[in-house]
C-alpha positions in Angstrom: 0.4 196.5 -103.2 -3.0 197.5 -101.8 -6.5 196.8 -102.8 -9.4 199.2 -102.3 -12.6 197.2 -102.2 -16.0 199.0 -102.6 -18.7 196.5 -101.6 -22.4 196.9 -102.1 -24.5 195.1 -99.5 -27.4 193.0 -100.7 -30.5 194.7 -99.5 -34.2 194.1 -100.2 -35.6 196.3 -103.1 -32.2 197.8 -103.7 -31.2 198.8 -107.2 -27.9 197.9 -108.8 -27.2 198.1 -112.5 -24.3 195.6 -113.1 -23.9 196.4 -116.8 -23.5 200.2 -116.0 -21.0 199.5 -113.2 -18.9 197.1 -115.3 -19.1 198.9 -118.6 -19.1 202.6 -117.6 -18.4 203.4 -113.9 -15.3 201.2 -113.3 -13.7 202.1 -116.7 -14.3 205.8 -115.9 -12.6 205.3 -112.5 -9.6 203.7 -114.2 -9.4 206.4 -116.8 -9.4 209.2 -114.2 -6.9 207.5 -112.0 -4.5 206.6 -114.8 -1.4 204.8 -113.8 -2.3 205.1 -110.1 -4.8 202.3 -110.8 -2.7 199.3 -111.7 -5.9 197.3 -112.6 -9.3 196.7 -111.2 -11.8 193.8 -110.9 -15.5 193.6 -110.6 -17.3 190.9 -108.7 -21.0 190.1 -109.0 -22.5 188.3 -106.0 -24.3 185.1 -107.0 -24.8 183.3 -103.7 -24.0 182.9 -100.0 -22.2 180.1 -98.2 -25.2 177.7 -98.1 -27.2 176.4 -101.0 -29.9 178.8 -101.9 -28.6 181.5 -99.7 -28.4 185.0 -101.1 -25.0 186.7 -101.6 -24.1 189.1 -98.8 -23.0 191.7 -101.4 -24.5 192.3 -104.9 -21.2 193.5 -106.2 -17.6 194.5 -105.3 -15.3 196.8 -107.2 -11.6 196.3 -106.4 -8.9 198.8 -107.3 -5.3 197.8 -107.1 -2.5 200.3 -106.5 1.2 200.2 -105.6 0.5 202.0 -102.3 -2.1 203.9 -100.3 -0.3 207.1 -101.3 -0.5 206.2 -105.0 -4.2 205.4 -104.7 -4.9 208.7 -102.9 -2.9 210.7 -105.5 -4.9 209.1 -108.3 -8.3 209.0 -106.7 -8.4 212.2 -104.6 -8.5 214.8 -107.5 -11.5 212.9 -109.0 -13.4 211.9 -105.9 -16.3 214.3 -106.6 -16.8 213.1 -110.2 -16.5 209.4 -109.2 -19.0 209.8 -106.3 -21.4 211.8 -108.4 -21.7 208.8 -110.8 -22.9 206.4 -108.1 -26.6 207.2 -108.4 -26.4 206.2 -112.1 -26.1 202.5 -111.1 -27.2 202.1 -107.5 -29.1 203.4 -104.5 -27.0 201.2 -102.1 -24.6 202.9 -99.7 -21.2 201.2 -100.3 -18.9 199.8 -97.7 -15.2 200.4 -98.4 -12.1 198.5 -97.1 -8.5 199.1 -97.9 -6.3 195.9 -97.7 -2.7 195.1 -98.1 -2.3 192.3 -100.7 -0.1 189.7 -99.0 -0.5 186.9 -101.6 -1.5 187.4 -105.2 -0.8 186.4 -108.8 2.3 187.9 -110.4 
């Protein structure tokens, strides 16, 4: 299983609409990807490692798929529509990482 993490760095004066991301963007991604997206999670940054420290990222979106090929097959045909929705919730340039899930919940 793989996880595609889309992370939004915490930046001064940046805009991020958590409600839109949670309630509209990520459900739209899941709908477009269909069974290629096993499930997704949304994380909201609330703090850094030290008391009072800001979170490094304001949000993460994590998409889980059986394989990189399955992700690409589900995401690729819809990439333009998915990317076109980003300005509706943020002006932050996301950072993406693809990881192999080596330990997880069944």
